[in-house]
C-alpha positions in Angstrom: -10.1 69.0 24.4 -11.7 70.7 21.5 -9.7 73.7 20.2 -10.2 76.5 17.7 -7.6 77.8 16.6 -6.5 81.1 14.3 -4.3 83.7 13.7 -3.9 87.0 11.9 -1.0 86.4 9.7 -2.7 84.2 7.7 -4.1 80.1 6.9 -0.8 79.9 5.0 1.9 81.8 7.5 4.5 79.6 9.7 3.4 80.7 13.3 0.1 79.3 12.4 1.4 76.1 12.0 4.0 76.7 15.3 0.4 77.5 16.9 -1.1 73.9 15.6 1.7 71.9 17.4 1.7 73.8 20.7 -2.1 72.5 20.2 -2.2 68.9 19.6 0.8 69.0 22.5 -1.2 70.7 25.3 -4.3 68.6 24.3 -2.9 65.4 23.9 -4.2 62.4 22.7 -8.0 63.1 22.9 -6.7 66.8 20.8 -9.6 67.9 18.5 -7.9 70.8 17.6 -10.0 73.1 14.3 -8.6 75.6 12.2 -10.3 78.4 10.7 -7.4 81.6 9.6 -8.1 84.0 7.4 -7.4 83.3 3.4 -4.3 86.0 3.5 -2.7 88.5 6.1 -5.0 91.0 8.3 -2.4 92.5 10.3 -3.5 95.4 12.0 -7.3 95.1 11.8 -7.9 94.9 15.7 -11.2 93.4 16.5 -13.2 94.6 13.2 -15.6 92.4 11.9 -17.2 92.1 8.3 -20.3 93.6 9.5 -21.0 95.0 6.0 -20.3 92.1 4.0 -19.9 88.5 3.4 -17.6 86.3 3.8 -15.9 83.0 1.5 -15.4 80.5 3.5 -13.4 77.3 2.4 -13.2 74.2 3.5 -8.9 73.4 2.7 -9.1 69.7 4.9 -11.0 67.7 7.6 -11.0 70.6 10.3 -8.9 72.9 7.7 -10.7 76.2 7.1 -10.1 79.6 5.4 -12.1 82.4 5.7 -11.6 85.7 3.5 -12.4 88.4 6.8 -10.6 89.0 10.1 -9.2 87.2 12.6 -12.6 87.9 14.6 -14.7 86.9 12.1 -12.5 83.4 12.1 -14.0 83.3 15.5 -16.9 84.1 14.9 -16.7 81.3 11.4 -15.0 78.9 13.8 -18.2 79.2 16.8 -21.8 79.6 14.8 -20.9 77.7 11.7 -18.0 75.1 11.0 -17.3 73.7 14.6 -20.7 71.4 16.0 -19.9 72.8 19.3 -18.4 75.5 21.5 -14.8 75.4 22.0 -13.0 74.7 25.5 -9.8 77.2 24.4 -9.6 79.1 21.5 -5.4 80.2 20.9 -5.0 82.4 18.4 -1.3 83.2 17.1 1.3 82.5 16.8 1.8 86.0 15.7 5.5 86.7 14.1 6.3 89.5 15.5 5.2 91.3 19.1 1.8 92.9 20.3 2.9 94.4 23.4 2.5 98.2 24.5 0.5 99.7 22.1 1.3 97.1 19.2 -1.4 95.3 21.5 -4.1 98.2 20.4 -3.7 96.9 16.5 -3.7 93.6 17.2 -5.8 91.0 15.0 -4.9 88.9 17.1 -5.5 89.8 19.7 -8.8 90.6 18.7 -9.3 87.4 17.7 -8.8 86.5 21.2 -11.2 88.9 23.1 -13.7 87.7 20.3 -13.7 84.7 22.1 -14.1 86.2 25.6 -16.6 88.2 24.6 -18.5 84.8 23.4 -17.2 83.1 27.2 -14.9 80.6 26.2 -10.8 80.6 27.3 -9.0 82.4 24.7 -4.9 83.1 24.4 -3.5 85.3 22.3 0.7 84.3 21.6 2.9 86.0 20.1 6.9 85.6 18.8 8.9 89.2 20.0 11.9 89.4 17.2 15.1 91.2 17.4 18.8 90.6 16.3 19.1 87.4 18.4 16.1 84.6 17.4 15.6 86.2 13.5 18.2 84.1 11.6 17.8 80.9 13.9 16.7 78.0 12.3 13.7 78.2 13.9 12.1 82.3 15.0 9.6 80.7 16.7 11.9 78.7 18.6 11.3 80.1 21.9 7.1 80.3 21.7 7.0 76.4 19.9 8.9 75.3 23.1 7.6 76.9 25.5 4.3 77.4 25.0 2.2 74.8 26.3 3.7 74.2 29.8 2.8 77.6 30.1 -0.9 77.2 28.9 -1.6 74.7 30.9 -0.7 76.5 33.7 -2.8 78.9 33.1 -5.6 76.5 32.3 -4.9 75.1 35.7 -4.4 78.1 37.9 -5.4 81.6 35.7 -8.7 83.4 36.2 -11.7 83.5 33.5 -15.4 84.5 33.0 -15.6 85.8 36.7 -16.8 88.3 35.6 -19.5 89.6 32.6 -16.0 91.0 30.6 -14.5 88.3 31.1 -10.4 87.3 31.7 -7.9 86.6 28.2 -4.7 86.3 28.0 -2.0 88.2 25.7 1.4 86.0 25.9 5.0 88.1 24.3 7.6 86.0 23.3 10.6 86.9 24.6 13.5 88.1 21.1 15.9 84.9 21.9 16.5 81.2 21.8 14.4 79.3 24.0 17.6 77.6 26.3 17.7 81.8 26.9 14.3 83.0 28.4 14.8 83.2 31.8 10.9 82.5 32.9 7.7 83.6 33.0 6.0 87.7 34.7 3.1 88.2 34.9 2.8 92.2 33.8 0.6 95.0 32.3 0.2 96.8 29.5 3.2 98.2 28.2 3.4 102.0 27.0 6.0 102.9 24.7 5.7 106.2 23.6 7.3 106.6 20.2 6.3 103.0 19.9 2.9 104.0 17.6 2.1 104.3 13.9 2.3 106.9 11.0 2.4 107.4 7.8 4.3 107.5 4.8 4.3 108.8 1.7 5.0 107.7 -2.1 4.0 108.6 -5.5 3.2 106.2 -8.0 4.6 106.7 -11.7 1.9 107.5 -12.5 1.2 110.4 -10.2 -0.4 109.4 -7.8 0.1 109.8 -3.9 0.1 106.3 -2.1 0.5 106.2 1.9 2.5 103.5 3.2 1.7 103.3 7.4 5.6 103.5 9.7 5.0 101.7 13.1 7.6 103.0 15.6 10.5 101.4 17.1 10.1 98.1 18.4 13.3 97.1 21.3 12.3 100.4 23.4 11.9 99.3 26.8 8.7 100.5 28.4 7.7 101.0 32.2 9.4 98.0 35.0 6.2 95.2 35.1 5.1 95.5 32.1 5.0 93.6 28.3 8.2 95.8 27.3 10.4 95.6 29.3 10.2 91.8 30.6 10.4 91.0 27.3 13.3 92.3 26.0 14.5 91.3 29.9 14.3 87.4 28.2 10.7 87.5 29.5 7.4 86.1 28.5 5.0 88.0 29.5 1.5 87.1 30.3 -1.2 89.8 29.9 -4.6 89.6 31.4 -6.9 91.5 29.4 -10.8 92.5 29.3 -12.9 93.8 26.8 -14.2 96.6 29.2 -12.7 99.6 28.1 -14.1 101.9 31.3 -11.3 104.2 32.9 -12.9 102.7 35.7 -9.6 104.3 37.8 -11.2 108.1 36.9 -15.2 107.7 36.9 -15.8 109.1 40.5 -13.7 112.0 39.3 -15.3 112.6 36.4 -18.2 111.9 38.1 -17.6 114.9 40.4 -15.9 116.9 38.5 -19.6 117.4 35.8 -22.1 116.8 38.4 
């Protein structure tokens, strides 16, 4: 199996090393794992691509590259330039922190998986929820590191993928607890925290200039039952099938009637 891995925390992020181990375990002895990741952290860039500027790519080791660009850029670089042929699977992560609820919309981790799906390649985003019960573990990525490979194997065997022009990709979040305490997997919808959005906080520099810091909202407010955050805070791994199609299909008929 040929696997392309990337992330949005950067080429030196500990979660990327965890993902390399997951990929190796998943693919077995015949694995061909390629790493193409951002040179610097790219959290919050979503599905952004460097459309108006070039990006430098650097070979760090065999099958290992850094790109001065976004996670979606890294997927494009891997598919179109670095790899001799398209990967069988794209894995993005393991993100330091959850990409559930509204976070999903901003996530570069998700953006990489979305880009892979647009190319017709099976793609999965993986994120490790952080909280008081796992942040101080020797390995805070323990749940993802120990439980991701069998879950991914099951998805590869039984999951729905390129069934429509906008194929399915998967968003997986591991709960903020030790691996031994994880209750299982739940296939759930994307949740909505309501108070989990972003805002800005102004600060003044010593020179008198005004700067704005982006602030995130609370991460431990549960969402509705059968959604990602609720499942994670209840001790379950959340698995959310997604598509790049942003159409609000549920209101097409109503809007048609309203404006005709």
